[in-house]
N, C-alpha and C positions, 0 to 999 in steps of 0.2 A: 743291315740297313746302311745306306750310304748318306753321308752328311753333305751339306752344301759345299764344304771345302773340297771334298772329293769330286763333286760335280764340276766345280770351276776348273779343277786340275785335269779333268778327263778330256778325251777326244770330243765328247759331246759338248762339254763346256767351252772348248776352244772353237767349236763350230758356232755356238751361240754368240760368243764374243766376236768372231769374225763376221757373222751375219749382221749383227747390230752395228758393228763398225762400218760395214759397207753401206748400210742403210742411212747412217747419219753422217758419214764422212769423218768420223772420229778415229783417231789413232787407236789401234788395238790395245796398246798398253794402257791408255787412258780409260778405255771402255772396261778393261779387265779390273782396273783399280776401282772404278765406280761400282761395278757389279759386286766386287768383293765386300763393299760396304752396304750397298742397297739391298741385296738379297737377304742377308741376315736381318736387316732392319725390318723388312717386310715380313719375314718369317716370325720375328718377335711379335709383331702386331697380330699375326694370325694366332699365335699361341695364347696371347692375352685374350683374344676374343673367343677362342675355342674353350676357354676355361669355364664358360657358362654352358648349360645344356642347350640353350637356344643357339649360341654361337657354334657349338660343335655340330649341332644338327644342320645349321646352315652351310657349314663347310662340307659336311658329308654330302649334302644335296648338290652342292656345286660340283663336287668331284663325280658323283654318280650321274649327273645329268649332262655334264659337258667337259669337265677337266679331268679326264681319266688317264692322261699321260700320252695319248696317241699323238698329240702335237709334236712330241719329242722324237717320234718315229718318222716324222715327215718334215724335217726342218727345211728341206729343199722347197717344199710347197709353201711353208711359212714365210721364207725369205725370198723365194724365187720371184723375180720381176717386181719386187717391192712388197712390203708387208701388206696383207689384206686389210683394208680399212676396218672391217668388222673386228679383226683381231686387235687393232689399236683401240677401237671403241670399247671392246671387252676389257682391255688392260686399263683404260681410263676408269671404267666402272669399278674394277678391283681396287685400284688405288684410292678412289673416292671412298670406298667402303672401309678400307684399312686405315687411311690417314686422315680422312675428313678434312676439317679446316686447317690441319697442320701440313697439308701437302705442299703449299708454297714454301713454308719454312724448311721442310725437308729438302726440297729441290734446291733452294738457295744455299743451304748448308753443304749439300753434296757438291754443288757448283764451286763453292769456295774451297772445298778440300781437294777437288780434282783439277780445277782450272777449266772445266768444261762449262760452257755457258748454260744458264738455267733452262733456257728453252730446249736445248739439246738433251739436258738431263731429263726433262719431262718426257721427251720422245723416247729416250732409252728406257725409262721406267715403264712406260706404257707397253713397250714391246716385251720387257722382261717379266712383267707381272703374270701374264697368262702362261709363260714358259715355266716359271717357278711353281705356279699352282698346278700345272701339268706334271711337274716333277713330284710334287707332293701326292698327286693323284696316283701316279705310277707306284710310288712307295706304299701308298695305302693299300692298293690291290695286291702287291707282292707280299705284303705282310699281313694280309687278311684283317685289316683294321675295320671295325664296324661299330664302335661306340666311342663316346666322348673321352673316356679315360685312356683308351688305347690311342686315340688320336693325339691326346696331349703328350703321351709318352713318345709317340713317333716324332712329333714336332721337337721334343727335347733331344731326341737322338740325332736330329739333323744339325745340331749345333756344331759339332766337330771342332777340333783344335785350331785356333786362330792365333796369329802372331800378336805379341804384345803391342807392337806398333799399330796394327790394324785395329786391335781392341781399343786402343786409345783414340784412334780416329773415329770409330763408331760411337764411343762413349761421348766424344765431344759434340756429337750431333744431338744429344739429349737435351731437351728443354729443362732448364733448372730454375725457371722463374716462379715456380709454385702454382702454375695455372692448371694443374691436373692433367697435363697432356699425356696422351698415350705413350709418348716417347719416354716420359719419366718412368712409367710402369715397365716399359721394355728394358730400361737401364737397370731397374731393380732386379728383373729376372736374370739379366746377364751377370750382374754382380753375384747374385745368389748361386747361379750355376757355376761361376768361377770358383767360389769357395768350396763347392761340393766336388767339382771335377778337376780343379787345378788347372785352369787355363781358360777362363772366361767362357764358358760354354762356347768359346770360340767365336763363332760368327755372330753372336748376339742373337739371337732370338728365335722365334718360332711364329709361325704364320697366320693367316687370314680369318675373316668372317665373324659376323655378329648378327 
């Protein structure tokens, strides 16, 4: 099973970074930095939601009905001539489901950390969300995942080793004001994973749906 760190460092990850950079006019280095924090954060929200039977079922349904990973086999179509509006709309729906009312907070925090304006961060996240879910879908099929427990394990395996610096950046995005934010729960998962695996479950988290 391949983790998100491996994805970002692969030829496929570089194609994704380049495609998003071209679409938004953002430097590839900045885009890569943002994705390195955002993808694990989204994945963490997915893992939290998939912890419940309803959430795991919703995630499996999303994968089986639409996000089977085929989008990653056709990045030229995804990015060619501008990202399809339906893909952006799909990404917005995924983000709304994962982040809820915390979405502006997350976008502003990522903007502050990367120097990318919040509006562009929002656009990048909307493009990235269906690609990450597609990646999860591909991993799900390759590993014959068909129940909630296996899905949770798969999401955990996607954590991969992350640098301490990036770990600190991600952790700094976590809401600490005691409002019960999903981000607090994601932080707890990351810290727990770090204790068990010796390296912050790396990218912080595990993915979508509830």
